[in-house]
N, C-alpha and C positions, 0 to 999 in steps of 0.2 A: 658557782662555777664561774671560772675565769674565761671571759669572751677574747679570742686573739684580737690584735690591733689589725684595724682593717676596715672598709668600706663595705655596708651591706646595703642590697635594694630588696625591697619586698613589696607583694600586691597582695591586697585584700586581707590585710591582717596577717601576713607571713602564710598565706595559702601557697603562695609561688613565691620563691625568694632565693638570693644568691651573693655569695660574698665576691666582688670583684678579685680576680685570679691575680691580677698585679696592680699593686697601688699606683695610682697617678703621681706623677713627680710633683704637681701643685693643684691644690684646690683651692678656685678663684670665688670669691664670696663677695657680691655688691650689694650694699644697702644704701640707699640713697633718701634724702629727704623730700617732700613736696611742699615746699615752702614758697610763697608767694610775696612779692614787694609790692607797695603802695606808695604815692607820693602824697603826702598830707601836708595842705597848707599851712605854715607856720612851724613844722614840724621837720618836713623834708622826706628823705625815704625811710619806711619800717619795712621789717620782715615778719610777717604773720606766718609762723610755723605751723605746718600741717601734720597729720598722721605720717609716718615714712612709710615709703613704697614696700611691695612685696619683696624680701631677699631675694636674689638671684645667684645661684651656684652653677659652676661649670668646671668641668676638667676633660682631659683627653687621656688616652691610654692604649692598651692593646688587649685584645682576648687571644693568648696564645694557642699555637696548636700542639705546643709539646712541653713537658713539664721543666721547664728552664729552671735554671738554680734560682733566679729572682721570684718565680712564682711564690704567690702566698699561700696556695691551699695545696693540701695532699692529692695524690696521685687519684685516690678514687673520688675526689670532689671535684676534679678538674673536668670541664665539659667541654665539646668541640666548639671552636670560635663561633661558629652560625648559631648554635644553639643559645648563647647569649643573645645573638641579634634577634633572633626570634622571639625570645622571652619580652625583651626591650619593644619589640616591634607590637606584640600583642598587647602589653599592657598602654601602650601609646594608643592604640585603636580603642581599646575599651573605653577610654574616655572618662577614667576615674582616677584619682591621684594614687602615687605610690607613697612609700615612706624610704626616707633616706636616712641611715644611722651610721656615724662616724665612730668608730669604737676607739678609745683611747686605751692606754696601758693600764691603766686602774678599772677598765670596765669588768663589770660582773652581773652575771643574771641571777637575781635573787627572788624566790617565790614567782618566776615568770616575769618578773620586771627587771628591765635594765637600768644600771646605777653606774654613775661615772662616766656616762657617755659624752663626747664631744659636741655630739649634734645627734639629734633625734626629730626629725620633721616631716609631716607630709609635704609631698611635692608634687608638682604636674611637670610632664617631660614637654618642653618647649620645643627642644631640637634634638635629634638623634642621626649623625652621620656617621657614615663607615665605609671603609673599601679594604678589600683583600690585597696584603702588601704582595708585590710580585717578587721582591727579593726575600720574603720573611717566611716562605715554605708553607703558606697555607693562614700564617697569623692575619688577625683583623684588626686594623687600626680605627679608633672610634673617636668621635667628640661627642659630648653629651651636656645639654643645657638644661637645667632645671628652674623651677621657681618655686617658691612657698606657696602652700596652698591653705586657704581659710575655710572651712566649712560653714556654710551658711543654708538658710532655709526661713520660710516666713514663720515668726514667733507664734507660739501657740497662747491662748488665751482663754480664760473661763467667764464665761458671761453670766454673773449670779444676779439674780432679783432680789431688790432690798424692797420691802414695802414700806419701810421708815421713810427712804429716800422718794418713794414714787415711782421709781424707775429700776433701769438695769445698770449693774456695776461691773465692769470689766476688770478681771484681775489676771495680771500677767503670769503664765507658768515660770518656774523657775529656770536657773541656766542650764543649757543641755551640753553633754558632752560628745565631743566631735568622734564620729565612727567612719573608718573606711572599708569596712566589711561589706561584702554585698549580701543582702538578706535573702534567704532562701524563700520560694514560693511555699514548699511543702516541707513540714518537719516531723518526724517520728519520735514519739516522746520516749525517753528513759526512765529506768527505774527510780523511783523517788520524786520524778518531777512534777512540778504543778503547772497551771497555765501562766501562774503570776511569775515562776522561776524561768520559764520559757520566754516570756515577755521581756524580763530583766536583761535576759542573756542575749536573746536576737533582736529585740527591738530598742533595747536600752532604757526601759521604763515598765516596772512591773505592773504599772496601773493601767497598762494598755492590754492587760489579760481580758478584759471585756471584748475587746475586737475580735482576739481569738475565738473567744467563746460564741458571739454572735456569728462570726463568719463560718462556724462549723455546727451551729444550731444545738450546742450543748446547753442543757437546762442548768438551773442552780442546783437541781438535787444530783447531779451527774457529778458535779465538781471535785468531791473529794473522792471518788471511786474512778477517776479514769485510769484504765490500764496502760502498763508499758507496751511500747509496739504501736500505739494508735496513731495514724497519720493524721496530721493537722494541717489545714490550710493556713496560711500567714497573711496579714494585710502586708500593703506595700510599705516599702521602706521610705524612712524619713532621709533626708540629706546630713542630718547629724541627729543623735541620740543621747 
């Protein structure tokens, strides 16, 4: 399915999202380095290149009060200006990242995945300023400043006792995939689901099924006969899975 050109903002893995009704005139992206210089005797000044700073993205525009000719969304999709203000304010107060997608003319949705996007990045809302235009008939003018977000958490390790070495060996877990979804505390099992599939879907790692099993007091004998509709308590989420 072809995705229309435009800018999309979403929260909690698209649980809540919208397309900007009017495309901004410009999208400003700042990407700077973190290099440091040192004076070395006999060599002079050198530049030690460091990892680049997080990308900053900013733009301004309006949330229109009427379906003007330049509005990019249909009448049924257009919301009142303050609806957009409320969504951005709620997302900012949640203290969680949102997702910014800039869809180009070749962007398509294939098997639930966006292809050909110009930009698809988790970001934090650094600043959101808005005002109702006195001459705009209810239009809201806004400025939005975003910063690229990097998911982080303490790395998981497994401690394995090695009798040949006479001690413990620490083995690091594999790389983990970023997740910006809020993990629910309770989940109702669907038809054909297992604790493994639930852990993989909601916690990002099927091997965490044992945590769900222990939290709900489920015996090993029950694992193969858990009925659809059973409510399960879920362990706390990780920052990334």
